[in-house]
Steps between C-alpha positions, in 0.01 A plus 500: 500500500521146637810591707321797657181299562698216659690745719178659623334163557797366699614829652576351845720226351678754281567731796636209704726399210628857467564519874687166489724619216571822691591313820720255308681793338555672835633176654737446207626857525578458870646148485708520182875517575677829435825467309757748376595251229301196384620169646652374176690172516770479234524120505870520581713369784852631569776309678786712638819345640750752646866399502697810608847563362485240220542575129214451249679212323538301822142573610365381165689172532438437870144633538312623191543187289402271790186701580394507134554125465296425812206720399489458122261202501222652714142454385344803328834672446518733200865606511794558734714814497810558713715799592842447652696788648776541756376374835157378385315255274141576395280245322154607376243233411201599286197269511215462252207742557265209572723357774411568865758755631470376860568143390796619292650682800459192723664273243795735450550530876492121538753445221732772633502327839634188326815685390767361730810547283520880505814654658486479878603865542228630265198664658178295501283543187205740514183415303280795399154482343485798266179701531401862539483476879859374514626764256318813620493604867187685608695762691842622609574637846830682556665538841752783516638751748801616696586151623791261465467218242463248785220703662324535163521124457347439843213744434433343158505148651246602766277656235532193280386273785200721564400514132525121465232469770253691281236279343550431127868609490687212336861615530719800578841573347768736634721687253798701618522328840842369596533187714691510826836324485789429735829550317821329609784690327808279534855639504696284255835576665374377837354190336839418349673560833278243671509255207130529426299549180170666411336159447604405857327806644191448281469136603543581869233771491252278314559208734462716812195709403250215547231382739515118497211285635608217727179304539319443830588365843285390792550582867239319702162583350630812327625504144750765387591618151878521457674730255832678466473878467780631284349780292659841542289760679738798496814640339694424818425130470634498144816689598565281805467171313821295530655397169793299634783520753853622422815299600500668844143390571347846458157498337480669161164670461317646201562850639877435484499450124187683376277801552134409570244763399120522500399639162263461205533311174629678192246708311333311213194719446445867584167658596459873564222741593557868421871429466533331841587134552197284564344155477222422250231251599307341211160349582327216313134405535326163515259411221174550691596823674325831439776744407310798645452328838858366504648844434284655772633241746858575386450874560348433842 
């Protein structure tokens, strides 16, 4: 009976307390983040080093062992696990549950940046902090239709740029999109006739397709930036580039020994919608974003 008597005696205080609990509950319901999956951090960091066209044995010797050696003495490290396959080395570092995952990621990134003895033609290492937001996209948008692969790529790129402007979108990945490439298909017989090699043509193209800064110069009170513009802007510029001169003094151009075509890279991944070729766009959300609000913005 004392509880009932106290409630009656202090009825105003009790009503105010009940109202405060109700308001706090309503505020929590509105402000709590909405998630499709809980933001679980696995305490793991993955280092990926692509090295296309190289066998697993060579990659293990040239990359995997060096990365493991550099990272094996990190503070809070539980164990290191590596996977070596053709064209790629993957090293996974598992930290103790009590260790700060953000600190672990920063330390791994810092140590990876110290690796200076990796092969020069290997692709730069990628450091990934493994958590649910990195593993699971919140949505997938597919672009498809009666369009050429290049047109599909352009539409998907425009959509990607727009989605990245949405608040609380952390990253966007394209799957099935092929990069634009300019192919120079060299005729070996013509190369031999002019006494040239493929490495000659490759070196000439790389040395020519550059914009080189030249510093500054002053003319009176005006200062000018000087640079040499050499980057190709069209197929015609590539075809008209002079390789060398023949004994008669005639200029030998790329178009004389090769066919220059505007095309797309070879297919590595395939995305389809209802059997038609398409491009898949995977969306990832920032930690504080409301998934319901983010998806509404994506649909808009």
